[in-house]
N, C-alpha and C positions, 0 to 999 in steps of 0.2 A: 688810598684810603680804605679798600675793600679788606686789605690784610690786617690793619689796625682795628677794624670793627670785628673782625673775626678773632684777633688775639683777646679783645676786652670782652666777646662773647662767651668765652670757654670758662667754664666753671672749675676751678683748680682745685675747689675743695671735693669734688666728685671723684677723685682718684680712689682707686681701690688699694686699701691697707689689709693686711691680714687680720682677719677676725677670728674669734674664739671659735667657732665651729669649722674653720679652715684647717685646725690642728687635730682634729678627729681623725682624719686619715693617717696621721702618723704611725699608731699602732698597726694600721694596717700594712702599711709600707715594711714597717720592721718585722713583720712574720711573712709576709708575701714574698719579698725579694729573695731570702736566703731559702725557702720552700720550693720555690721555682727554679732556681739556681741549682739545687740539689736534683730536683726530679730531671730537668733538662741534661744535666751532666750524666747522671746515671743511664737515662734511658735513650736520649735523643743524640748528643753530642758524642757519646762514645762509638756509638753504632756507625754515625755519619763520618767521624774521624777516621776509623779504620778502614771504611771503604773508600774513602777518598784518599787516605796517604797509602793503603796497600793494595788496592783494587778490590773486585768483587770476591773471588776465591782465595783470599789472603793466608797466607802462611806464615806465622811469625818465626824466624830463624833463632836458634838459641844465642847464636853470635852477636846477634843485632837487637837483642832482647831490650835492653836497657835504652837504646838509642830509639827503638820503635816506640816504646813506652812515653820518652820524652816528647816524642813528636805528637801523639795522641794527647798528652797532657797540655801541650802548647796549643794544639788546636782546640781544645776543650776551653781553655781559658780565652783565646781570643774570639770564639763564638760566644762565648758569655758576656766580652766586653761589648762586641757588635748589639746584640741583643739589649743590654742595659741601656747604653747610650742611645740606641735607636729609641728605645720607650721614653728616655728622659727627654729626648727631641721632641717626640710627640707629646709628651706631657706639656713641654714649655710651650709649644704651639697652640695647644688647647687653651691654656689659660692666657696667653698674650693675645688670643684671637677676640677676645672679649673687650680689649681694651679700645678706647676711641682711635689712636693712631694706628692701629693693626691695618684697618682698611683705607684709611684717610692719611696719606702720609704728609699733607700741610701740618698736622697736629704734631708730628715728630720733629718739625723746624722751630717750632714755638716754645721758648722757653718761659720760665716764670716773669711775671710782671709783663713789660713791654719788649721783651727781648725777643728779636728774630735771628736764627741761625740758618744759614750763613749769612753775614753782614751783608745787607742789601747796598751799602754804599761801595763795596770792594766788588761787587758783581761776580762774585765767585758762582 
């Protein structure tokens, strides 16, 4: 009986839907990410990539110049993907941490109406 009362006590109309003020940050992201990528690509990733790939006192040989450049370019792209997806994950965690089911997993298993997942009759 306790679970059924819990299901009925949840206000399903209280769910968070995008509001107009949520879209204000879109121009910020539109300008922020390309600017940050350009800055990190030129200043940080280039230096770190060269140090990690070639060592501290690196000398780029003429015979492998294009191969060495390709390695640095690949490192910079991978480093940007790591930073981008890590920041996207932190943003997703920040947004979902405000939801009622984030801390109380019992809300996760409750569906609309009187549905409870997984089905209690099967005892999954």
